[in-house]
C-alpha positions as CSV (number, residue, x, y, z in Angstrom):
1,X,120.2,-99.1,95.4
2,X,117.1,-100.8,93.9
3,X,117.9,-104.0,91.7
4,X,117.4,-103.5,88.0
5,X,115.2,-106.5,86.9
6,X,115.3,-108.8,84.0
7,X,111.7,-110.0,82.9
8,X,111.5,-112.8,80.1
9,X,108.0,-112.1,78.5
10,X,105.9,-114.9,77.4
11,X,103.5,-113.9,74.7
12,X,100.3,-116.3,74.1
13,X,98.3,-117.1,71.7
14,X,95.8,-120.1,71.6
15,X,97.3,-121.4,74.8
16,X,100.9,-121.4,73.6
17,X,104.0,-119.1,73.5
18,X,104.6,-117.3,70.3
19,X,107.0,-114.8,69.0
20,X,107.1,-112.6,65.9
21,X,108.6,-109.2,64.4
22,X,106.5,-106.2,64.9
23,X,103.8,-108.0,66.4
24,X,103.4,-110.0,63.0
25,X,104.6,-113.7,61.8
26,X,103.8,-115.4,64.9
27,X,106.1,-118.7,65.5
28,X,105.3,-121.1,68.2
29,X,107.9,-121.1,70.9
30,X,106.5,-123.8,73.3
31,X,104.3,-124.3,76.6
32,X,103.9,-121.2,78.7
33,X,103.9,-123.3,82.1
34,X,107.1,-125.2,80.9
35,X,108.8,-122.0,79.9
36,X,107.6,-120.3,83.1
37,X,109.4,-123.1,85.3
38,X,112.8,-122.8,83.2
39,X,112.9,-119.3,83.5
40,X,112.4,-119.2,87.1
41,X,114.7,-121.7,87.8
42,X,117.5,-119.6,85.9
43,X,117.0,-116.7,87.9
44,X,114.3,-114.4,86.1
45,X,113.1,-111.8,88.7
46,X,109.6,-111.8,87.4
47,X,107.6,-113.4,84.4
48,X,105.2,-111.6,82.0
49,X,102.4,-113.4,80.3
50,X,100.5,-111.3,77.7
51,X,97.9,-113.1,75.5
52,X,98.4,-110.7,72.6
53,X,95.2,-111.9,70.6
54,X,92.7,-111.7,73.3
55,X,91.7,-108.1,72.9
56,X,91.0,-108.3,69.1
57,X,89.7,-111.8,69.4
58,X,87.3,-110.6,72.3
59,X,88.6,-113.3,74.3
60,X,89.0,-113.1,78.3
61,X,92.3,-114.2,79.7
62,X,92.6,-117.4,81.0
63,X,92.8,-117.4,84.7
64,X,93.6,-121.4,84.5
65,X,97.1,-120.1,83.3
66,X,97.7,-118.2,86.2
67,X,96.7,-120.8,88.5
68,X,98.9,-123.2,87.0
69,X,101.9,-121.0,86.9
70,X,101.6,-120.0,90.5
71,X,101.7,-123.7,91.5
72,X,105.2,-123.9,89.7
73,X,107.2,-120.5,90.4
74,X,107.6,-118.5,93.4
75,X,108.4,-114.8,91.7
76,X,106.3,-112.3,91.1
77,X,104.3,-112.3,87.6
78,X,101.9,-110.4,85.6
79,X,99.1,-111.5,83.5
80,X,97.5,-109.3,80.6
81,X,95.4,-109.7,77.6
82,X,91.6,-109.2,77.2
83,X,91.3,-107.9,80.6
84,X,88.4,-105.2,80.3
85,X,86.9,-104.8,83.8
86,X,87.3,-105.3,87.8
87,X,86.0,-108.8,87.5
88,X,88.4,-109.9,85.0
89,X,91.2,-108.4,87.2
90,X,89.8,-110.1,90.4
91,X,89.8,-113.4,88.7
92,X,93.3,-113.2,87.7
93,X,94.7,-112.1,90.9
94,X,92.6,-114.8,92.8
95,X,94.1,-117.2,90.5
96,X,97.6,-116.4,91.8
97,X,98.9,-113.5,89.6
98,X,100.7,-110.8,91.4
99,X,100.0,-108.0,89.0
100,X,97.7,-107.4,85.9
101,X,98.5,-105.8,82.6
102,X,95.7,-103.6,81.1
103,X,96.3,-101.7,77.6
104,X,93.2,-101.7,75.4
105,X,90.8,-101.6,78.0
106,X,92.6,-98.8,79.9
107,X,92.4,-96.6,77.0
108,X,88.9,-97.2,76.4
109,X,87.9,-96.3,80.0
110,X,91.1,-94.7,81.6
111,X,89.0,-94.7,85.0
112,X,89.5,-98.7,85.0
113,X,93.1,-97.8,86.1
114,X,91.7,-95.8,89.1
115,X,89.4,-98.2,90.0
116,X,91.8,-100.9,89.9
117,X,94.5,-99.1,91.9
118,X,91.8,-98.1,94.6
119,X,90.9,-101.6,95.1
120,X,93.9,-103.7,94.7
121,X,96.7,-101.1,95.1
122,X,98.8,-99.6,92.6
123,X,101.5,-102.2,92.8
124,X,99.1,-104.6,91.3
125,X,98.2,-102.3,88.2
126,X,100.4,-102.3,85.2
127,X,99.4,-100.2,82.3
128,X,100.8,-101.6,79.2
129,X,101.5,-99.2,76.2
130,X,102.3,-100.3,72.6
131,X,103.5,-97.4,71.1
132,X,104.4,-96.7,67.4
133,X,106.3,-94.1,65.8
134,X,104.3,-91.4,64.2
135,X,104.9,-90.9,60.2
136,X,105.9,-87.5,59.7
137,X,105.6,-85.4,56.4
138,X,108.7,-83.4,55.3
139,X,107.5,-80.0,57.0
140,X,107.1,-81.8,60.2
141,X,110.5,-83.6,60.0
142,X,112.2,-80.3,59.1
143,X,110.9,-78.5,62.3
144,X,110.6,-81.2,64.9
145,X,113.5,-82.9,65.6
146,X,112.1,-85.2,68.0
147,X,109.7,-87.6,67.2
148,X,106.5,-88.9,68.4
149,X,104.7,-91.9,69.1
150,X,101.2,-93.4,69.0
151,X,99.4,-95.6,71.2
152,X,98.2,-98.6,69.3
153,X,95.4,-100.9,70.9
154,X,94.0,-104.4,70.3
155,X,97.4,-106.0,70.2
156,X,99.0,-103.4,68.1
157,X,96.5,-103.3,65.4
158,X,94.3,-100.1,66.2
159,X,95.8,-96.7,66.2
160,X,94.5,-94.5,69.1
161,X,95.7,-90.9,68.3
162,X,96.9,-90.7,71.8
163,X,100.5,-89.4,72.1
164,X,102.4,-92.3,74.4
165,X,104.2,-89.8,76.6
166,X,101.0,-88.3,77.4
167,X,99.1,-91.3,77.9
168,X,101.9,-92.8,80.3
169,X,101.8,-89.3,82.4
170,X,98.0,-89.7,82.5
171,X,98.0,-93.5,83.3
172,X,100.8,-92.9,86.1
173,X,98.5,-90.2,87.7
174,X,95.5,-92.5,87.8
175,X,97.2,-94.9,89.7
176,X,99.1,-96.9,87.6
177,X,102.4,-98.8,89.7
178,X,104.2,-99.5,86.6
179,X,104.4,-98.7,82.7
180,X,105.1,-101.5,80.6
181,X,106.5,-99.8,77.5
182,X,106.7,-101.8,74.1
183,X,108.0,-100.1,71.0
184,X,106.3,-101.8,68.0
185,X,109.0,-100.5,66.0
186,X,111.8,-102.6,67.6
187,X,109.8,-105.5,68.6
188,X,111.5,-108.8,67.6
189,X,114.0,-107.0,65.3
190,X,116.8,-107.4,67.9
191,X,118.7,-104.2,66.9
192,X,118.0,-102.8,70.5
193,X,115.3,-101.3,72.2
194,X,114.2,-97.6,71.4
195,X,116.0,-95.6,73.6
196,X,114.7,-92.2,72.6
197,X,110.9,-93.4,73.3
198,X,112.0,-95.3,77.0
199,X,114.2,-92.1,78.1
200,X,111.1,-89.9,77.2
201,X,108.6,-92.3,79.2
202,X,111.1,-92.7,81.9
203,X,111.7,-88.9,82.2
204,X,107.9,-88.1,82.4
205,X,106.6,-90.8,84.9
206,X,107.5,-91.5,88.7
207,X,106.9,-94.9,88.5
208,X,108.8,-97.9,87.3
209,X,109.1,-98.0,83.4
210,X,109.5,-101.7,81.8
211,X,111.1,-101.6,78.6
212,X,110.1,-104.3,76.0
213,X,111.0,-104.7,72.4
214,X,114.1,-105.1,70.6
215,X,116.8,-106.8,72.8
216,X,119.6,-108.5,70.5
217,X,123.0,-108.4,72.4
218,X,124.1,-107.9,76.1
219,X,124.7,-104.1,75.9
220,X,121.2,-103.5,74.6
221,X,120.1,-104.6,78.1
222,X,122.9,-102.2,79.9
223,X,121.8,-99.6,77.5
224,X,118.3,-99.3,78.3
225,X,118.8,-99.7,82.2
226,X,121.1,-97.0,82.3
227,X,120.9,-94.2,79.2
228,X,117.3,-95.3,78.7
229,X,116.3,-94.7,82.4
230,X,114.2,-97.9,82.6
231,X,113.8,-100.1,85.9
232,X,113.3,-103.4,84.2
233,X,114.1,-104.9,81.1
234,X,111.8,-107.3,79.0
235,X,112.9,-110.0,76.3
236,X,111.4,-112.8,74.6
237,X,113.1,-114.2,71.5
238,X,116.6,-113.9,73.0
239,X,115.4,-116.0,75.8
240,X,112.9,-118.4,73.9
241,X,115.7,-119.4,71.3
242,X,118.3,-119.7,73.9
243,X,120.7,-117.0,72.2
244,X,121.2,-115.6,75.9
245,X,120.4,-116.9,79.1
246,X,119.1,-114.9,82.4
247,X,122.1,-115.8,83.9
248,X,124.1,-114.4,81.3
249,X,122.4,-111.3,81.1
250,X,122.6,-110.8,84.8
251,X,126.2,-111.8,85.1
252,X,127.0,-109.1,82.4
253,X,125.2,-106.5,84.5
254,X,126.7,-107.1,87.4
255,X,130.0,-106.8,85.7
256,X,129.1,-103.7,84.3
257,X,128.4,-102.1,87.7
258,X,124.6,-102.4,87.8
259,X,122.7,-103.9,91.0
260,X,121.0,-107.1,90.3
261,X,120.0,-110.2,92.0
262,X,121.9,-113.1,91.3
263,X,121.6,-116.8,91.7
264,X,119.2,-119.6,90.5
265,X,115.7,-120.0,92.3
266,X,115.8,-123.1,93.8
267,X,114.9,-121.8,97.0
268,X,112.5,-119.2,95.6
269,X,115.0,-116.2,96.3
270,X,118.1,-114.8,94.6
271,X,120.9,-113.0,95.9
272,X,121.4,-109.4,95.8
273,X,125.0,-108.1,94.4
274,X,125.9,-104.6,94.0
275,X,129.1,-103.3,92.4
């Protein structure tokens, strides 16, 4: 049985970790390297660093952050934001990251997914999808009981017209090893993950799905990893604020019968526990 993963997300802007609600109202949450070390010691399975303003500000992701983090933590981590081509991917992976996350560039040129997977392996390629629930008129709402979600790019600022479910299927078909799925409607609200969206994408693809956006209480993690079909749950605000610790989440999941890795990472390894 594959263990479910808990992944702290460190959204960065201007070299600092930030967090807002639905991608707005960003507040400073600290130094990325310091938070990375804290979460590593708490037993995080992986880390995610996403420069949320890099694409909209046309900046490159700083490989120096990956280099600095790789010296401090010994668990997989991904880096995303501002990655526009194979050279950027090479730089980030060469600096110590295990995976790259591509979003805006992948929508602009889907062949980038295929090229990256061919050169570095699918396990290194994560396609991030920021999905926003589509607005529907009365006629559409009355005849279509299932909502649709639009893929957003440039840090959630630009609509693409792409259907999130179809894009996830296409990305997986092109070689993406994982899908990092963020519900923009749930992001930072702490009212639970978007279960309908997560379930729809999980059912549509045959690669792992990382659910992001909306964790508020312990049960939200269990729900998205079971009913939602996600392979991993990503959270930010809860961990940054200290409302919950990674240890609390994993202990709860274990008690609820989910397979998780437990134990602090003093030796760089956790213990697998299955109920």
